[in-house]
Structure formats: structure tokens, C-alpha cells
N, C-alpha and C positions, 0 to 999 in steps of 0.2 A: 504494499500500500504506500509506503514511503516514497518509493520511486515513481509509482504511478501518479500520485497526487502531488509530488514535489514538495513535501513537507517532512519535517523532522519526526522523530518518534513521538515526542511530546505533542506535536501538532496532530498526529493521528489520533492520539488519546483524546485530545481536546474535540476534534471532530466527531469521534464516536460519542462522546459525552454529550456534545450539542445535538446529535440525531437523537440520542436517548431522551434527553430532556424535552426536546420538541415533541416527541412521540407521546411521552407520558403526559405532558401538559395538555396536548390536544385531546387526549382521552378523557382527561378530568373535566375539561371545559366544554367538550362537545354536547354533553347532555343539556346543561343549562342554557347554552346557545340555542340548540334545537328547540327546547321548551319555550324559549322567549320568541323566536321567529317563526315557528311552524306550528299551526294549531293541531291539537290532538285528533281532530276529525279528518285529517288528511289520510287518503289511502296508504297503506304501508309502502308499496312500490314507489309512490311519489315522495313519501317522507325519505327514503333512502337516496333518491335522486338529489333532493334538496340537501341532504346531510353531506353527501359528497361534494356538491357544488359549493357549499358553504365551508366545509372543514378543509378542503385542499389549500385554498389561499390563506386560511388562518394558520395552517401548519407551515406553509413556505414563509410566512412573516415571522412566525416563532423561530423557525430554523435559522433565519438570517440574524434575528436579534440574539438568540443564544450563541451562534457562532461568532458574532461580533463581541459579545461580552467575554468570550473564551479566547479572544485574540486570533480568530480565524476568519476574519471578515473577507479577505480576498478569495479564499477557498470558497466560501458560501456565496459571495456575489458572482463568482463565475459559474457556480452550480446554478444560481437562479437564472442567469443569462442563458445558459445551455438549456434549462427546462423551457423557458419561454420561447426560445427559438425553435425547439422541437414542436412545441404546440403551435406556434404561428406558422411554421413550415408545413406542418401537416394540413392546417386549414387552407393555406394557399394551394397546396397541391389538389385538394378536393374541389376548389372553385375552378381551377383549370381543367379538371378532368371532365 
């Protein structure tokens, strides 16, 4: 991982801790967020679509935040850019097809 990511051993540990903290935090706050934003009367399938649409951006922001706090902002900023380019690239290919 060190060579692939271009970080030190401590950097790898900090990156893994940031992923862990972001994942744990999003699990803890996803319930209250969903209860606030989506009524209980929603069909279950629609509730899951809303959950995914809401939680993914929250996770990405938390990941960047924890990464920055742990001194790995450059890694996580590049990670965010790569994820956005993949999403945008896929949507552009669909439009042209």
C-alpha cells in the first residue's frame, strides 16, 4: 500500500483510521438523518434509494474531513477527485451512447 499510495507507513495507518472513522460515523448518523428527511410511510425500496443517495455524499464529506484532521488531506482530495471523475465520466458516456 505504501508504494501504491505514495505515503509512509504512518500515512497508511492514518488513511485506514480515516476510512474506519468515516464508516463508523456514517453508520451512527444515518438513522437519525433518514428519520429526519424521509417519512416512515415511504415504501421500503424507495427508502433504500433515498438512503443511498443521502448517505454517499455524507460519507465522502466525512472521509475528507477525517483525512484532513489526520494529516492526509492530499490523499483524500485526490481520492475525491478520482471518484467524481468516475461518476461524471460514466454519465457523459451514457449521454453520448
